[in-house]
Every structure is written in C-alpha cells, then in structure tokens.
Kinemage of the C-alpha trace (Angstrom):
@kinemage 1
@onewidth
@group {chain A} dominant
@subgroup {mainchain}
@vectorlist {calphas} color= white
{ca met a 1} P -14.783 14.840 -0.394
{ca leu a 2} L -11.260 13.676 0.406
{ca leu a 3} L -8.783 12.603 -2.269
{ca ala a 4} L -6.317 10.029 -0.923
{ca ile a 5} L -3.363 9.145 -3.159
{ca asp a 6} L -1.157 6.104 -2.551
{ca ala a 7} L 1.775 6.205 -4.981
{ca gly a 8} L 3.685 2.927 -4.991
{ca asn a 9} L 6.546 1.673 -7.114
{ca thr a 10} L 4.215 -0.131 -9.526
{ca asn a 11} L 0.807 1.560 -9.242
{ca ile a 12} L -0.780 4.770 -7.995
{ca val a 13} L -4.194 4.500 -6.341
{ca phe a 14} L -6.527 7.516 -6.298
{ca ala a 15} L -9.364 7.084 -3.796
{ca phe a 16} L -12.287 9.441 -3.195
{ca leu a 17} L -13.886 9.323 0.251
{ca lys a 18} L -17.021 10.880 1.717
{ca asp a 19} L -17.664 10.675 5.466
{ca gly a 20} L -14.913 8.070 5.764
{ca asn a 21} L -16.390 5.797 3.104
{ca ile a 22} L -14.617 5.050 -0.165
{ca asp a 23} L -16.934 6.167 -2.974
{ca ala a 24} L -14.549 5.295 -5.788
{ca gln a 25} L -10.938 4.408 -6.395
{ca phe a 26} L -8.875 4.201 -9.543
{ca arg a 27} L -5.485 2.703 -10.287
{ca ala a 28} L -2.805 3.835 -12.746
{ca ser a 29} L 0.689 2.583 -13.443
{ca thr a 30} L 3.411 4.650 -11.797
{ca lys a 31} L 5.283 6.709 -14.384
{ca asp a 32} L 7.621 9.512 -13.358
{ca ala a 33} L 7.001 11.392 -16.594
{ca arg a 34} L 3.197 11.534 -16.270
{ca thr a 35} L 2.120 15.152 -15.793
{ca ser a 36} L -0.548 16.663 -13.554
{ca asp a 37} L -2.554 17.513 -16.677
{ca glu a 38} L -2.588 13.875 -17.747
{ca tyr a 39} L -3.711 12.746 -14.293
{ca tyr a 40} L -6.493 15.339 -14.278
{ca val a 41} L -7.905 14.423 -17.696
{ca trp a 42} L -7.891 10.728 -16.809
{ca leu a 43} L -9.416 11.234 -13.349
{ca thr a 44} L -12.200 13.594 -14.435
{ca gln a 45} L -13.387 11.111 -17.046
{ca leu a 46} L -13.563 8.346 -14.426
{ca leu a 47} L -15.225 10.616 -11.864
{ca thr a 48} L -17.954 11.428 -14.364
{ca leu a 49} L -18.709 7.730 -14.775
{ca his a 50} L -19.236 7.522 -10.991
{ca asp a 51} L -21.375 10.689 -10.780
{ca leu a 52} L -18.666 12.506 -8.845
{ca lys a 53} L -17.263 15.975 -9.501
{ca ala a 54} L -13.758 17.334 -9.053
{ca ser a 55} L -15.298 20.435 -7.486
{ca glu a 56} L -16.466 18.286 -4.536
{ca ile a 57} L -12.881 17.706 -3.377
{ca thr a 58} L -12.182 19.655 -0.194
{ca gly a 59} L -8.913 18.044 0.891
{ca ala a 60} L -6.132 15.726 -0.228
{ca val a 61} L -3.525 13.471 1.356
{ca ile a 62} L -0.585 11.819 -0.390
{ca ala a 63} L 1.652 8.892 0.515
{ca thr a 64} L 4.425 8.076 -1.917
{ca val a 65} L 7.502 5.883 -1.972
{ca val a 66} L 8.441 7.371 -5.363
{ca pro a 67} L 9.889 10.859 -4.733
{ca gln a 68} L 9.895 11.701 -8.452
{ca ala a 69} L 6.095 11.305 -8.584
{ca leu a 70} L 5.380 13.746 -5.755
{ca phe a 71} L 5.878 16.968 -7.734
{ca asn a 72} L 3.172 16.287 -10.310
{ca leu a 73} L 0.781 14.841 -7.726
{ca arg a 74} L 1.163 17.977 -5.624
{ca val a 75} L 0.587 20.163 -8.710
{ca leu a 76} L -2.519 18.093 -9.523
{ca cys a 77} L -4.009 18.906 -6.119
{ca arg a 78} L -3.022 22.570 -6.189
{ca lys a 79} L -3.761 23.467 -9.801
{ca phe a 80} L -6.884 21.461 -10.528
{ca phe a 81} L -8.482 20.614 -7.170
{ca lys a 82} L -7.530 23.900 -5.428
{ca val a 83} L -6.316 22.234 -2.208
{ca glu a 84} L -2.922 21.976 -0.527
{ca pro a 85} L -2.232 18.242 -0.024
{ca leu a 86} L -1.063 16.781 3.256
{ca val a 87} L 2.023 14.671 2.489
{ca val a 88} L 2.789 11.792 4.853
{ca gly a 89} L 6.345 12.004 6.123
{ca glu a 90} L 6.780 15.734 5.665
{ca pro a 91} L 7.327 18.041 8.669
{ca gly a 92} L 4.090 18.944 10.399
{ca cys a 93} L 2.236 15.783 9.394
{ca gln a 94} L 1.182 14.096 12.640
{ca leu a 95} L 0.638 10.334 12.537
{ca gly a 96} L -0.693 9.890 16.039
{ca ile a 97} L 1.646 6.917 16.560
{ca gly a 98} L 5.302 6.495 17.428
{ca val a 99} L 7.824 5.210 14.893
{ca lys a 100} L 10.290 3.116 16.893
{ca thr a 101} L 12.971 2.528 14.259
{ca leu a 102} L 16.561 3.695 13.984
{ca arg a 103} L 15.670 6.096 11.143
{ca pro a 104} L 11.948 6.961 11.285
{ca glu a 105} L 12.285 9.188 8.222
{ca ala a 106} L 13.272 6.157 6.116
{ca val a 107} L 10.063 4.182 6.732
{ca gly a 108} L 7.799 4.084 3.685
{ca ala a 109} L 4.718 6.309 3.924
{ca asp a 110} L 2.479 3.418 2.876
{ca arg a 111} L 3.782 1.271 5.737
{ca leu a 112} L 3.020 4.053 8.208
{ca ala a 113} L -0.504 4.437 6.805
{ca asp a 114} L -0.982 0.679 7.152
{ca ala a 115} L 0.090 0.883 10.793
{ca val a 116} L -2.284 3.763 11.577
{ca ala a 117} L -5.330 2.067 10.051
{ca gly a 118} L -4.369 -1.395 11.277
{ca his a 119} L -4.241 -0.356 14.915
{ca lys a 120} L -7.392 1.778 14.670
{ca leu a 121} L -9.398 -1.030 13.068
{ca tyr a 122} L -7.922 -4.183 14.584
{ca gly a 123} L -5.986 -3.211 17.701
{ca gly a 124} L -2.560 -4.667 18.407
{ca pro a 125} L -0.043 -6.149 18.428
{ca leu a 126} L -0.259 -6.756 14.689
{ca ile a 127} L 1.712 -8.054 11.753
{ca ile a 128} L 0.495 -6.232 8.650
{ca leu a 129} L 1.514 -8.194 5.571
{ca asp a 130} L 1.437 -6.024 2.443
{ca phe a 131} L 1.793 -7.684 -0.965
{ca gly a 132} L 3.126 -5.008 -3.308
{ca thr a 133} L 6.223 -4.521 -5.436
{ca ala a 134} L 7.948 -5.677 -2.269
{ca thr a 135} L 6.326 -7.974 0.273
{ca thr a 136} L 6.513 -6.258 3.650
{ca phe a 137} L 5.820 -7.511 7.160
{ca asn a 138} L 5.069 -4.547 9.414
{ca val a 139} L 5.020 -4.869 13.195
{ca val a 140} L 2.588 -2.668 15.131
{ca ser a 141} L 2.672 -2.641 18.927
{ca glu a 142} L -0.227 -2.937 21.324
{ca asn a 143} L -0.429 0.853 21.670
{ca gly a 144} L -0.143 1.453 17.917
{ca asp a 145} L 3.538 2.268 17.475
{ca tyr a 146} L 5.313 1.156 14.321
{ca glu a 147} L 8.173 -1.043 15.513
{ca gly a 148} L 9.872 -2.190 12.310
{ca gly a 149} L 9.468 -5.190 10.079
{ca val a 150} L 10.737 -7.197 7.166
{ca ile a 151} L 11.092 -6.340 3.453
{ca ala a 152} L 11.236 -9.168 0.916
{ca pro a 153} L 11.082 -9.170 -2.902
{ca gly a 154} L 7.515 -9.124 -4.177
{ca val a 155} L 5.954 -12.082 -5.948
{ca asn a 156} L 5.951 -10.523 -9.418
{ca leu a 157} L 9.432 -9.124 -8.875
{ca ser a 158} L 10.678 -12.647 -8.170
{ca leu a 159} L 9.080 -13.970 -11.338
{ca glu a 160} L 10.606 -11.149 -13.366
{ca ala a 161} L 14.043 -11.833 -11.882
{ca leu a 162} L 13.796 -15.518 -12.840
{ca his a 163} L 12.895 -14.608 -16.407
{ca leu a 164} L 15.609 -11.957 -16.793
{ca ala a 165} L 18.418 -13.927 -15.175
{ca ala a 166} L 17.822 -17.329 -16.770
{ca ala a 167} L 17.831 -17.452 -20.576
{ca lys a 168} L 15.492 -20.433 -20.916
{ca leu a 169} L 12.905 -19.414 -18.324
{ca pro a 170} L 9.847 -17.672 -19.815
{ca ser a 171} L 7.912 -14.720 -18.471
{ca ile a 172} L 4.827 -16.059 -16.656
{ca ala a 173} L 1.998 -14.851 -14.423
{ca ile a 174} L 1.675 -15.967 -10.830
{ca glu a 175} L -1.066 -18.478 -10.031
{ca arg a 176} L -1.576 -21.401 -7.691
{ca pro a 177} L -0.352 -24.610 -9.365
{ca ala a 178} L -2.321 -27.818 -8.927
{ca lys a 179} L 0.686 -29.651 -7.473
{ca val a 180} L 3.945 -28.781 -5.788
{ca ile a 181} L 6.026 -30.953 -8.125
{ca gly a 182} L 5.973 -29.334 -11.555
{ca arg a 183} L 6.110 -31.615 -14.603
{ca asp a 184} L 7.175 -28.831 -16.960
{ca thr a 185} L 9.036 -25.529 -16.795
{ca val a 186} L 6.061 -23.188 -16.283
{ca pro a 187} L 4.338 -25.191 -13.507
{ca ala a 188} L 7.731 -25.713 -11.865
{ca met a 189} L 8.317 -21.940 -11.840
{ca gln a 190} L 4.801 -21.261 -10.562
{ca ser a 191} L 5.265 -23.822 -7.815
{ca gly a 192} L 8.609 -22.402 -6.779
{ca val a 193} L 7.246 -18.899 -6.463
{ca phe a 194} L 3.764 -19.657 -5.114
{ca trp a 195} L 4.585 -22.417 -2.636
{ca gly a 196} L 7.912 -20.793 -1.886
{ca tyr a 197} L 6.045 -17.644 -0.844
{ca val a 198} L 3.568 -19.641 1.218
{ca ser a 199} L 6.481 -21.208 3.099
{ca met a 200} L 8.180 -17.826 3.478
{ca ile a 201} L 5.010 -16.153 4.784
{ca glu a 202} L 4.267 -18.879 7.310
{ca gly a 203} L 7.880 -19.128 8.424
{ca met a 204} L 8.426 -15.385 8.716
{ca val a 205} L 5.220 -14.836 10.704
{ca ala a 206} L 6.220 -17.635 13.066
{ca arg a 207} L 9.676 -16.109 13.555
{ca ile a 208} L 8.290 -12.601 14.153
{ca arg a 209} L 5.797 -13.919 16.703
{ca ser a 210} L 8.495 -15.918 18.460
{ca glu a 211} L 10.852 -12.938 18.624
{ca tyr a 212} L 8.106 -10.518 19.674
{ca gly a 213} L 6.972 -12.842 22.432
{ca lys a 214} L 3.261 -11.963 22.349
{ca pro a 215} L 0.196 -13.159 20.421
{ca met a 216} L -0.172 -11.106 17.231
{ca lys a 217} L -2.977 -10.796 14.709
{ca val a 218} L -2.044 -10.983 11.032
{ca val a 219} L -3.662 -8.533 8.608
{ca ala a 220} L -3.061 -9.068 4.892
{ca thr a 221} L -3.384 -6.364 2.250
{ca gly a 222} L -2.101 -5.516 -1.220
{ca gly a 223} L -2.909 -6.694 -4.711
{ca leu a 224} L -1.959 -10.346 -4.254
{ca ala a 225} L -3.345 -10.880 -0.747
{ca asn a 226} L -6.408 -12.729 -2.064
{ca leu a 227} L -4.211 -15.146 -4.011
{ca phe a 228} L -2.801 -16.490 -0.758
{ca arg a 229} L -5.843 -16.006 1.496
{ca asn a 230} L -7.305 -19.486 1.049
{ca thr a 231} L -3.913 -21.221 1.186
{ca val a 232} L -2.172 -19.521 4.083
{ca gly a 233} L -4.146 -20.265 7.237
{ca ile a 234} L -2.609 -17.518 9.369
{ca phe a 235} L -4.418 -14.416 8.083
{ca asp a 236} L -6.879 -13.110 10.662
{ca val a 237} L -8.103 -10.377 8.315
{ca thr a 238} L -7.710 -9.560 4.621
{ca asp a 239} L -8.255 -5.831 4.076
{ca pro a 240} L -7.442 -4.511 0.585
{ca asp a 241} L -8.173 -0.886 1.541
{ca ile a 242} L -6.097 -0.551 4.707
{ca thr a 243} L -3.570 1.896 3.195
{ca ile a 244} L -6.287 4.224 1.918
{ca arg a 245} L -8.110 4.044 5.255
{ca gly a 246} L -4.829 4.864 6.980
{ca leu a 247} L -4.373 7.942 4.803
{ca ala a 248} L -7.905 9.106 5.614
{ca glu a 249} L -7.224 8.637 9.329
{ca ile a 250} L -3.923 10.549 9.122
{ca tyr a 251} L -5.762 13.391 7.379
{ca ala a 252} L -8.345 13.389 10.182
{ca arg a 253} L -5.533 13.646 12.735
{ca asn a 254} L -4.196 16.785 11.056
{ca pro a 255} L -7.010 19.343 11.291
{ca gln a 256} L -4.640 22.118 10.183
{ca ala a 257} L -4.736 20.541 6.703
{ca his a 258} L -8.509 20.643 6.352
{ca gly a 259} L -9.524 23.132 3.718
{ca ala a 260} L -5.916 24.228 3.222
{ca lys a 261} L -5.530 26.337 0.114
{ca pro a 262} L -2.610 26.114 -2.314
{ca leu a 263} L 0.327 28.364 -1.624
{ca lys a 264} L 0.527 31.395 -3.895
C-alpha cells in the first residue's frame, strides 16, 4: 500500500492507495508544530475505521509547499511506517516530464504532481486550474512538460483579506449568491468574490489560450472546484484527486524508491 501525502498551506491530505486505487484519504489542517507522533495516532485511528493497517504500507511519497512540515512528515514515514519517503522536488526524484520555467526548483510540488497526472489522464495541451489557498492556472504542453502558469489569491484568502482590511465587513463563507447585485453587505461581498472569480477564471483561461495559440482542455481540481463547476462552462473535467494521482504516478516512475528503508 502506498501512502501519498500532499501538504498544502491550509490542509494536508493523506491518501492510501492499493494497485493505483485510492482506498482512503484523510485531511488535516496544516500546522508546523504538529509532531510525527500526533500524525500517527490520528492516522491509525482512521485507518482502523477503514479496515486498513499501518503495517500494509510499503512506500510513501510526499509533496509539500510548506518546508517546515516536511521534517515531521518524513519522521512519520521513517519511524512509524518503516519506509523512506520519496520527496517531490528533491534530487533524484524523476518526474518524467520537463519543467520549462526560469527556475524549475521554485515550482510547487503540488503543481508538478498535477501536471504529471493531468497529462497521463487527459493528454495535452492542458490548463489545470487548482483551487487551493492560492488559485493556480498550470499550463501543460502536448508532450507533458510543465510550461508555467498563473498564481492568484485563493477564494477564501480573498474573503479573509476583505474582512481583515475593512472594519465593517464581516467574516463570511463563500457561496453562490442568487443575484449579482447584492442588496446587503453579505450578499454584496459574496457576489464580489464569487462572480468576480467566475469572471477571472473565464478571462484568464481565454487569455492563456490566446497566448498559447492552441486548443487546450481545462481540468479543474481543488476543494472549491465543485462550487464553480456548474457556473463556469469551460471546465472539460473536474478531478478532485489529480494531485494524489500525480504523486502515485511519480512514485511509479521512481522504482529506486520502492521498498526503500529508512536511513540508519
């Protein structure tokens, strides 16, 4: 069984895969101070509920955009699961794709995993739109290379910024308002963020396609992808598990990591 860990700025996803299929996945808030012991106690309780055992884990792969979280995640794999994790972005980890940016080492590991799975599953060229702490538009070429993209503030980050920067604006949750014109503060805020993001998504995809000069599929992923799926008519696919599938594929492309034991 493979343990795939996607550590983002807001949440960490732990997924357990057998024969390429996701048997279970669990989500925790990202906290730098959380120890490997805490992760293990929490995970083993959840695994028991799904009739899975920690002893079944034979390999692990980690993608993180939070460097402070890596130490304890690596210790978790070594100390409790007895495997040496493959870490995306570290020397020796082969992606099987090119990274055609000015500083390949600066590209987020999650974006690279998205590119790997996106091309394997859906071909190319692609725009992979990932709704996370940031909203990212990732461009994948016809042959699978990562070619760059766009990073915009995430939906919830925008709402939080409105609340923190304006004394009279409350903290609210994102949802689709009934109308564009809000008749009160909360629906006006929801409209500004929701319909503003719809306009941004549609406009940005159109600009990327125009600049790229070729037809491109659009794949949406991330926690808020479903919120926009029935409003934005440009998504060809909505795939909530593309990052995890990308991590599993990267692990498969690195046979030297299979069954690797922790360093003494």
